[in-house]
N, C-alpha and C positions, 0 to 999 in steps of 0.2 A: 569258021564259026567259033565264037568264044567258048572255051571249055567250061568256064565258070561265070556265067552271066550274073549280073546284079539282079537279085530277086526281091529286094525290098520294095514294098508298096508305099507310094506317097499318098497317104490318105488325105482327103479333103475335109475341111472342118464343116460340120461336126463329124467326128470319126465314129461311124456307126454301121458301116457296110459289112456284109458277109458274102463270100463268094463260094459257090459249090465247085470243088475240084473234081471234075468228071473222070480224070485219068491220073496217071502217076507222073506226067511230064513236068509239073511244077514243083511239087514237094517230095516226090518219090512214092506217093500213095494217094489214092482218092480220098476225099473227105471235105473239109471246110477250111477256108482262110478268112479270118475275121479280125477286126480291130481289137486292140487289147482292152478287155473288160474283165476285171479281176474275178467276177463270179463265174466266168467260163473256165477258169483253170481247174481241171479235174483230171483224173487218170486218162480220160479220153481226149483231152485238149491240153496242149502244152504251150508254154510261153516261148515263142520263137521270135521275140522282138529283135534279137541280134541278127538273125538271118533274114526274116521276112517282114519285120516291123509289124508283127501281129501275132495272132494265135493260130496254130494249126490243130485241127481236130480230126480224128480218124473217122472212118466211114460208119462207125456205130452211133454217131451223133446226128441229130436233126436240129438245125438252128432255124428259129423263126423269129421274125420281128413282129412285135405287137404294136398296133396303131389304133387310136380311137378317133373316129370322125364324128363331127356334129353332135357331140355329147351335150345333153341338156340336164340341168343348167350348166352352162359353160364355166361359171366361177367355181364350181365344185372341184374342177380339175386344173384350173388355170395356174401354171407355174408350181405345181405340186409334185413332189417326188412320189413315185409309186414303186412298190416292191412286188415283183412277180416271183412266186415261189415255184420251185421245181417239184415235179411229181415223183421223181426218182433221183437217185444219186445223192451227192453231198455238195456243199458249197453255197 
């Protein structure tokens, strides 16, 4: 078995996935692996693009994806940037 396997993730376009790391076998500690999104860089989430091609967050973090379905009227949100504000922390 390779002592230092390649751990970089080949994200598919669009890069927006987040994976829950249930144990320490991948990164050395449980937490989250997600694509690089600058607003996620906090004391609990570190830029690990050199090692994993993404961000590693510790187990203190909960990452959730927000999706809107069947919004009416559709044109109010069509190709519009949205800002989601955090309720705690910085960034």
